[in-house]
C-alpha positions as CSV (number, residue, x, y, z in Angstrom):
1,M,57.1,112.3,70.0
2,P,56.4,111.3,73.1
3,R,52.8,110.2,73.0
4,T,53.7,108.4,69.7
5,K,55.9,105.9,70.5
6,A,54.0,105.2,73.6
7,A,50.9,104.1,71.6
8,V,53.1,102.3,68.8
9,E,55.2,100.3,71.7
10,A,51.3,99.3,73.5
11,L,51.2,97.9,69.4
12,P,50.7,93.7,69.6
13,D,53.1,91.8,66.4
14,L,51.7,93.0,63.2
15,S,53.0,90.6,60.8
16,H,49.4,89.5,59.4
17,V,49.0,92.6,58.8
18,R,48.6,95.0,55.3
19,L,47.8,98.3,55.7
20,A,47.0,101.0,53.0
21,C,47.7,104.3,54.4
22,N,46.6,107.1,51.6
23,M,47.5,110.3,54.2
24,H,49.2,113.1,54.1
25,L,53.2,113.0,54.2
26,D,55.1,114.7,55.1
27,L,58.1,114.1,58.4
28,K,55.8,113.9,61.5
29,M,54.2,111.1,59.6
30,A,57.5,108.8,59.5
31,P,57.9,108.2,63.2
32,L,54.5,106.1,63.0
33,V,55.6,104.6,59.6
34,K,58.9,103.3,61.2
35,G,56.9,102.1,64.5
36,L,54.3,100.2,61.5
37,L,57.3,98.3,60.3
38,D,58.7,97.3,63.1
39,K,56.1,95.9,64.7
40,G,56.4,93.0,61.4
41,A,54.0,95.4,59.7
42,K,53.3,95.5,55.6
43,V,53.0,99.1,54.7
44,F,52.2,100.7,51.4
45,L,51.9,104.9,51.5
46,T,49.5,106.8,48.8
47,T,48.6,110.3,49.4
48,C,45.9,111.8,50.0
49,N,47.1,115.2,48.1
50,P,50.3,114.9,46.0
51,T,51.2,118.7,46.4
52,T,51.9,118.1,50.9
53,V,54.2,114.7,49.6
54,Q,58.1,115.3,51.0
55,D,59.7,113.4,48.6
56,D,63.2,112.5,51.2
57,V,60.4,111.0,53.7
58,V,58.9,109.1,51.3
59,A,62.0,108.2,50.4
60,Y,63.7,107.4,54.1
61,L,60.5,105.2,54.5
62,M,61.0,103.1,51.7
63,N,64.5,101.9,52.3
64,C,62.7,101.6,56.2
65,G,60.7,98.6,54.4
66,A,57.6,100.3,53.5
67,E,56.6,100.3,49.9
68,A,55.3,104.0,47.9
69,K,53.1,105.3,45.1
70,A,53.3,109.0,45.5
71,W,55.6,111.6,45.2
72,R,55.2,115.3,45.1
73,N,53.2,117.3,42.5
74,M,52.4,114.1,41.0
75,S,50.0,114.8,38.1
76,H,46.4,114.2,38.4
77,K,46.1,110.6,36.8
78,E,49.3,110.0,38.5
79,W,47.8,110.5,41.7
80,H,44.1,108.5,41.6
81,E,46.2,105.7,39.7
82,S,48.1,105.2,42.9
83,F,44.8,104.6,44.0
84,Q,44.4,101.5,42.1
85,T,48.0,100.5,43.0
86,A,47.2,100.7,46.3
87,I,43.5,98.1,46.1
88,D,45.9,96.2,43.8
89,W,48.0,95.7,46.6
90,N,45.9,93.7,48.6
91,P,45.9,95.4,52.0
92,T,44.2,93.8,55.2
93,H,43.2,97.3,56.5
94,L,43.7,100.5,55.6
95,C,44.8,104.5,57.1
96,E,42.8,107.3,55.5
97,M,42.5,111.1,54.8
98,G,39.7,111.3,52.4
99,A,37.9,107.7,52.3
100,D,39.8,108.1,48.4
101,L,40.7,104.0,48.6
102,T,37.1,102.6,50.2
103,T,35.6,105.5,47.7
104,L,36.9,103.9,44.5
105,I,37.2,99.8,46.3
106,H,33.3,101.0,47.1
107,Q,32.1,102.5,43.4
108,N,33.8,100.2,41.0
109,N,32.8,96.9,43.6
110,V,35.9,95.2,44.0
111,E,36.4,92.8,46.1
112,T,39.2,93.2,48.7
113,N,40.9,91.4,52.0
114,V,40.2,94.6,53.9
115,K,38.9,93.7,57.3
116,A,38.7,97.5,57.8
117,G,39.8,100.7,57.6
118,L,40.0,104.1,59.7
119,E,39.0,107.5,58.7
120,A,41.0,110.8,59.3
121,T,38.9,113.7,58.1
122,G,35.7,116.0,57.7
123,S,35.8,115.0,54.3
124,G,35.3,111.6,54.0
125,I,33.5,110.9,56.3
126,N,31.1,113.2,54.1
127,R,31.6,110.5,51.2
128,L,31.1,107.5,53.1
129,N,27.9,109.3,54.1
130,G,24.9,106.8,52.2
131,L,27.7,104.4,51.3
132,K,27.5,100.6,53.2
133,P,30.4,99.9,53.3
134,S,31.9,96.0,52.9
135,Y,34.3,96.7,55.9
136,P,33.5,98.0,59.6
137,I,35.6,102.0,58.9
138,F,36.0,103.6,62.3
139,N,35.8,107.5,62.0
140,W,38.4,110.0,64.2
141,D,38.2,112.4,62.6
142,D,34.9,113.8,65.4
143,L,36.8,112.9,68.2
144,P,37.0,115.9,70.7
145,V,40.6,115.4,70.5
146,K,41.5,115.9,67.2
147,E,38.6,118.5,66.9
148,G,39.9,120.2,69.4
149,L,43.7,119.7,68.8
150,H,44.3,120.0,65.2
151,N,40.8,121.6,63.8
152,R,40.0,123.9,65.7
153,H,43.2,125.2,67.3
154,M,46.1,123.7,64.8
155,V,45.3,124.7,61.2
156,G,44.0,128.2,61.9
157,L,46.8,129.1,63.9
158,T,50.2,127.3,61.2
159,A,48.2,128.7,58.2
160,W,48.4,132.6,59.1
161,H,52.1,131.2,60.5
162,T,52.3,130.0,56.6
163,F,51.3,132.9,55.3
164,F,52.7,135.3,57.4
165,E,56.7,133.3,56.1
166,T,55.3,133.6,52.6
167,T,54.3,137.0,51.5
168,H,56.4,138.6,54.0
169,L,52.4,140.1,55.1
170,T,51.1,140.3,58.8
171,L,46.8,140.5,59.0
172,H,47.1,143.7,60.5
173,E,44.8,146.6,58.8
174,K,43.6,143.8,56.7
175,T,40.3,142.8,56.5
176,V,39.5,138.5,56.5
177,V,37.3,136.6,55.3
178,V,36.4,133.3,56.4
179,I,34.7,131.3,54.2
180,G,33.1,128.4,56.9
181,Y,32.9,128.4,60.2
182,G,33.1,125.1,61.6
183,L,36.1,123.9,63.7
184,V,39.3,125.2,61.5
185,G,36.9,128.1,60.4
186,Q,36.2,128.8,63.6
187,G,39.9,128.6,64.3
188,V,40.8,131.2,61.5
189,A,38.8,133.0,62.3
190,A,40.2,133.2,65.6
191,S,43.9,133.0,64.7
192,A,43.8,136.0,61.9
193,K,42.2,138.2,65.1
194,A,44.7,137.3,67.1
195,Y,46.8,138.5,64.2
196,G,45.8,141.3,63.7
197,G,43.2,141.2,61.2
198,K,39.3,142.6,60.7
199,V,37.4,138.9,60.3
200,I,34.0,138.3,58.9
201,V,32.8,135.1,59.0
202,A,30.7,133.9,55.4
203,E,28.9,130.2,56.2
204,I,25.7,128.4,53.8
205,D,25.2,127.0,56.9
206,K,22.2,129.2,59.2
207,A,23.2,127.4,62.3
208,R,26.6,127.8,62.7
209,A,26.3,131.5,60.7
210,L,23.9,132.3,63.8
211,Q,27.0,131.5,66.0
212,A,29.5,134.0,64.3
213,E,27.8,136.8,65.1
214,Y,27.2,134.9,69.1
215,D,31.4,134.9,68.5
216,G,31.1,138.5,67.9
217,W,32.1,137.7,64.2
218,Q,30.2,140.2,61.4
219,V,29.1,138.1,59.4
220,M,27.8,138.3,55.5
221,P,26.5,137.2,52.3
222,L,29.7,135.8,50.8
223,S,28.7,137.5,47.9
224,E,29.0,141.1,49.7
225,A,32.2,139.1,51.5
226,V,34.1,138.2,48.9
227,K,33.7,142.7,47.3
228,I,35.3,144.0,50.4
229,A,38.2,141.2,51.5
230,D,42.4,141.6,51.7
231,V,43.0,137.8,52.4
232,I,39.9,135.5,51.5
233,A,40.3,131.8,53.2
234,T,38.5,128.8,52.6
235,A,37.7,126.3,54.8
236,T,34.1,124.8,53.8
237,G,35.6,121.0,52.9
238,A,33.4,121.4,49.9
239,K,34.8,121.9,45.9
240,N,34.1,125.3,44.1
241,V,32.5,126.8,46.6
242,L,34.8,130.4,45.4
243,S,34.1,129.8,41.9
244,Q,34.0,132.3,39.7
245,H,31.6,134.3,39.9
246,L,33.0,135.2,43.2
247,L,36.2,135.6,41.6
248,Q,35.7,137.9,38.8
249,Q,34.1,140.1,42.3
250,V,36.7,140.6,44.1
251,K,39.4,143.7,44.1
252,S,42.9,143.9,42.9
253,G,46.4,142.7,45.5
254,V,43.2,140.9,47.7
255,F,45.0,137.5,48.4
256,I,43.2,133.3,48.9
257,L,44.1,130.7,50.8
258,N,42.4,127.2,51.0
259,V,42.8,125.4,54.9
260,G,40.3,123.2,53.6
261,H,41.4,119.3,53.0
262,V,39.4,118.9,49.4
263,A,41.8,121.1,47.1
264,E,39.5,121.8,44.5
265,E,37.4,125.0,47.5
266,I,38.7,128.0,44.8
267,D,37.7,127.7,41.1
268,V,41.6,127.5,40.3
269,E,41.0,125.9,36.8
270,F,39.2,129.4,35.8
271,L,42.4,131.4,36.9
272,K,44.3,129.5,35.2
273,K,42.8,131.3,32.2
274,Y,44.8,134.5,32.6
275,P,48.2,135.9,32.9
276,M,50.5,134.5,36.1
277,N,53.9,134.9,37.3
278,E,55.5,133.8,41.0
279,P,55.8,136.3,42.5
280,M,57.6,134.0,45.6
281,P,57.8,130.8,46.5
282,Y,53.9,129.2,46.6
283,I,52.0,132.8,45.1
284,N,51.1,133.2,42.0
285,A,49.7,135.9,41.1
286,Y,47.0,135.6,37.9
287,S,46.0,139.2,35.6
288,L,42.5,139.6,35.4
289,D,40.6,142.1,33.5
290,G,43.8,145.0,35.6
291,R,43.4,143.3,38.6
292,T,45.4,140.8,40.7
293,I,44.5,137.7,42.4
294,Y,47.3,136.1,44.6
295,L,46.1,132.7,44.7
296,L,49.1,130.7,47.3
297,A,49.5,127.0,47.4
298,D,48.2,127.1,43.8
299,G,44.5,126.2,45.8
300,S,46.2,123.3,48.0
301,M,46.4,123.1,51.4
302,F,48.4,126.1,52.7
303,N,49.4,125.4,55.7
304,L,50.7,122.4,54.9
305,T,52.1,122.6,51.3
306,A,53.9,125.9,51.9
307,G,54.4,125.6,55.8
308,Y,55.2,123.0,58.0
309,G,51.3,121.7,59.6
310,D,50.4,120.9,62.9
311,S,53.6,122.0,65.6
312,L,55.7,118.8,66.5
313,N,53.8,118.4,70.1
314,A,49.7,119.2,68.8
315,F,50.7,116.3,66.3
316,D,52.1,113.8,68.9
317,V,48.5,113.6,69.9
318,T,47.0,112.9,66.6
319,L,49.4,110.6,65.5
320,A,49.1,107.9,69.3
321,V,45.2,108.5,68.7
322,M,46.1,107.0,65.0
323,A,48.2,104.8,66.3
324,S,45.9,103.9,68.8
325,G,42.7,103.5,66.6
326,I,45.5,101.1,63.8
327,G,45.8,98.8,66.9
328,H,41.6,98.4,67.2
329,I,41.5,98.1,63.8
330,V,43.3,95.2,63.7
331,G,41.9,93.8,66.6
332,E,38.3,94.4,68.0
333,G,37.4,96.2,66.1
334,Q,37.2,94.4,62.5
335,K,34.4,92.3,64.5
336,A,32.3,94.4,64.0
337,A,29.9,94.7,61.4
338,K,29.7,96.1,58.6
339,D,29.1,99.9,59.0
340,V,30.8,103.6,59.6
341,Y,31.6,104.1,63.6
342,L,33.5,107.1,65.5
343,L,36.2,105.1,67.4
344,P,35.6,104.3,71.0
345,Q,36.3,106.4,73.5
346,S,38.0,103.3,75.3
347,V,40.9,103.0,72.2
348,W,41.8,107.0,72.2
349,Q,41.5,108.0,76.0
350,K,44.3,105.8,76.8
351,V,47.1,107.9,74.6
352,L,46.5,110.9,76.5
């Protein structure tokens, strides 16, 4: 990962920094965290999604000097307790995917020494809307380099790679319903077509629905689309998009997966009321009134829970931007007024 290596080497001495990171903890994160530790930073690791944690990676980084409270499939209670532990650790800076730490700090009016933060996801930015932060926060989800590479291309591509590996099926002769037509949904739809699927888009935003039509997709109300779907992919970042009512309308044999950051896009609790077996890893087969519904990765982010997520070359760009963003929030960025900003072009463009 040459871009990441160069970006980390360009960071200043970080011995004055206590950085709490709430993020996916898979193998690709190791070069960045190890680099921050080598620069003298104190690092505390929590996760934005317990299903994507790789325990061996956490163990390795702790052996390198990081502190952590994160493990794969930690309970909901343990997960939320880890946020408080990270805050009690008294960080000076935050690096987040989902704004969990920032939200908890401001909901509970916690006095902290946090000087600045980074936010990497659309879901996190949505949570920050209307918030008056007590420190400057820099949004790098909306950067062209992240939207164009990760959101638009990598999520969809790796989601279908993971689908093939997990189910041993292709998308040929299958109707694929993509819920949400933001950049992630656009990539999911395009990759599904490239791999042989017949794609239908369901989108409640009229402008995005019109865009989908102009892109050549069939657009259909979700209540109608779910009835004919062979595969359903949620890509909205919103909760309970595939509700109990809609799950009662799907046909037998449908595969359901989520690629949004929020693990609650599908009403999994409703499905759990019914008998289930696991025919293969990451595939739960629920029996509903004579129908079988296949839920993949328990509704969590499919491409990173059951698969490996972005390719190393694409994530090298993402990780380099994150490293450069950290350099900004420990320097000039922490001097900014208390608000939410787009990460400046001068910060991220230099790593390309």
